[in-house]
C-alpha positions in Angstrom: -4.5 36.0 3.4 -6.4 33.9 6.1 -9.0 32.6 3.7 -6.4 30.5 2.0 -5.7 28.4 5.1 -9.4 27.9 6.1 -10.3 25.6 3.2 -9.0 22.1 4.1 -9.1 19.3 1.6 -11.0 16.2 2.7 -8.7 13.2 3.1 -9.1 10.6 0.4 -9.9 7.5 2.4 -10.2 5.2 -0.6 -6.7 6.0 -1.7 -5.4 5.5 1.8 -7.1 2.1 2.2 -5.7 1.0 -1.2 -2.2 2.1 -0.2 -2.4 0.2 3.1 -3.6 -3.0 1.3 -0.8 -2.7 -1.3 1.7 -2.3 1.5 0.4 -5.4 3.3 0.6 -7.4 0.1 4.2 -6.2 -0.6 5.2 -7.1 3.0 3.6 -10.5 2.7 5.3 -11.2 -0.6 8.6 -10.0 0.8 8.5 -12.4 3.7 7.3 -15.3 1.5 9.6 -14.5 -1.5 11.9 -17.5 -0.8 9.1 -20.0 -0.8 7.5 -18.4 -3.9 10.8 -18.5 -5.8 11.4 -22.1 -4.7 7.9 -23.0 -5.9 8.6 -21.5 -9.4 11.9 -23.3 -9.8 10.6 -26.7 -8.6 8.1 -27.0 -11.4 
């Protein structure tokens, strides 16, 4: 039974970094959504 718990999966750092970057982009777009929308409609 104990052998099952000893093998730990290594964390996938690449996926974590990509998720953090995506989150930052989404937050940036969220806070700048009004200016982006205004830019599109003012063309």
